[in-house]
N, C-alpha and C positions, 0 to 999 in steps of 0.2 A: 380439417380431418384429426380424430382424436382416437386414442388408444386407452384400453384400461385393462388391468391385470389384477388378479386378487393375490398376487404374491404380496409378501410383507416387506419385500424390497423397495424402499422409499423411491428409488431410481426409475421404478417401471409400475407404480401405482396408475396415477393417470396423468397423461400428457397431451397437450393441444399442440398440433403442428398446423402451420400455415402453407401451402404451394401456391405460388402465383401461376396463371397460365399464360403464354404469349398470345399476342394479338390475333385474332381471327381474320379471315380473308375480307369480311364486312368492314371491321373496324379500320382495317389497313387502307381500305380502298377509300372509306370517308376521312382520312386523315385524322383519326381519334387519337387525342393525346392520353398519354398513361396518367392515372392519377394515385397510383400506389407503385411502390418501389419497396424491395426487400434485400436485407443483408443476411446472409446466411452465417458469416463468421460471428456477426454481433448477436445474430436471432433476433433482428428487428423488423417490423414493417412500418413504413411511413405512408401515411394517406394525406393527400393534398385536397384541399377545398379552396374553391374561390379562385380568382385571378388578381394579377398585379398587386397593388398595395393591400388589397384584403386577402390575400391569399393566407391560408392558413395550414400549418403543417402538424399534424400529429403523429406520434411514434408510439407503438406498441411492442412488448416482448412477448416471447412465446418460447415453449420448449424447444422449438425448430423452425425453422424458416426455410423454404426454398424457392429458388427464383424461377422465371419461366425457363431458364436454361438447363435445370437439374433434371437428369436422367432418373428414368424409373428404378434402376438400380440403387442409385443414391438414396431415394426415398426410403426405399425398402431397408438397405443396409443400415440406415442412420434410425430408423423408427420402429420398424415392424420386427426385425431379425432378433432384438434383445427380447420381444415379447414372445416369440418362438421358443426360447429359451425356458420361458415360464411356463410354457404350456407343455413342455416336455418334462416338467417337474411335477405336473401334475394340477397345475392351476388353470382355471378357466379365464380365458382372455378374449377381449372384444376389440376389434379396429372399425371404425365407420367413419365415412367420410360425408360432410354437411356443407351445404353451400346451394346457391341458385341454380337454375337450369343454366347448361352452357358453362358451367365453371370448371369441368374437367373431373367430375366424380366418378363416374365410370371408367374414364381413362386411368385414373390413378388406381382404382381398386382391381379393376379386371385388365385393362389394356388391351393391346392386339395380341391375338394368339396366333398371328400368322409368322412372327419373327420373336425370337427369345428374349431381345434387348428391349422389345416395347411390352413383355408381362408386367401385367400390375402386380398388385399387392398380394391378392388371391392366387394366382398361380405360383408366383415365388414362394409364397406360404408353404404350399403344398410340396413344392421341391424340397425346401428346407426340412419339412418335417419326415419326408421319406429318406432323406439322406441321414438324419438322426437315428432313423430306426435301423439303419444297417448298422448301427454300433453294437458290440457284442452284449452290453447290459440289456438290451430289448430282446428278450428271447422270444417272448409272443406277443402277437398285437393284433388288434382289429380296427380299421378304420373306416367310419361310414360320414358320408356327405347327404346334406339336404340343401334344397334351394326354395328358397319361399319368397312369392311376391305379394306385395301389399299394393292395391290399385283400385281407388275409389272406396276405401274402407273395405274391399273384399281381398280374402285370402286365396292365393292360387298356388297349387303345387306345380313348379317348373318343372319337375324331373317325370312328369307325368306328360305323355306326347299325346297331340291332338286334342280333340274336343272333350276328351275325358279330363283334362286338366281344370275345365270349368266345373265339371258334375264332382268331383271330389268335395267332400263335406270336411271342412277344417275347422277347427276351433282351438282359441288359445285358453289353456288351461293352467291352472295353478298347481304345483307340486306341494306335496305334504312339508316339503323342508323350505317352502318359502319361495321357489323359484317358479319358472314358467316353461311351459313347452306346448308345442302346436301338435294337437291331437289329430290324427290322420295323414301326416305329413309323411311323404317317402322318404327312407334313408336309403341308401346303396352303399353297398361296401366296396371299397375301391383297395386295390393292391399296389398303386404306384401314382406317381405324380401324373403320368400320362393318362390315367383313368380319371383324375380330378379334372384335366383340361377338357375331357371329351363330355363331360357332366357340365362344365361351364358354357360349351359351345351349345349342347342341347338347350339349356336354360335362356342363352342369349337369343335363340332362334323363337322363342315363346314369350320373350318380354314385349309389354306394352311400350310401343314408341311412338313417337309423332313430331313433326317439323315445327320448330318454334324459330324466331328472329335471330336466337343465338346458336341454333343448333339444329341441323337437318335431319338428324336422327335421335334426338333426344328421347333418353328413358322418362316415360311418363309416369313411372312407379317406384316404390322403394322395394328395395330385395335384401334378403338376408341369405348369405351363403355360409353353412356350418359344417365344419370339420371336425369330428370327434372320434 
């Protein structure tokens, strides 16, 4: 997991965060032995290779480290909440999760929308943004969301329902200022965090998923959810 902000504040420029997932049912059933451990306080991850006398331990330091017992709230409060402050000051910021299939990327970013304590980074960010917008200095505001899927090198608008989502023509274009945007991608205005959650649910139902050995409902694509 990594976060990047355009803020000049060195404390929130680029950060790399590691989160360990717990053993899944398959691993527990086969008695799999963990080969990696984490220490949140020291912000260190230790990887064990080999057995017995040939065992080799390597430790790596990161900006933040979370164990399999860390909650969704802890991850958000320690890593993403400071980025929200930069966003509200007008800086563009990005948070993304990286890892092989079954490592918990979707759980970290989206989580489960059935219970607030299981909300991931995106739902919690939406809540934090709209809480900030209640402050008196924000007299007027417009918030829009988009949800893009990249699957087999094809672009798909996840906010367009049904078969039309495949028909929409999307293109990645360069802006005059050097940035990029997706031409043709739907942007929907939202007025509350609840509106954002409904858009996430709509997109979740349309994403490409498939069963793997590590995950029965693995996301088979990359996705980009934008709030602006």
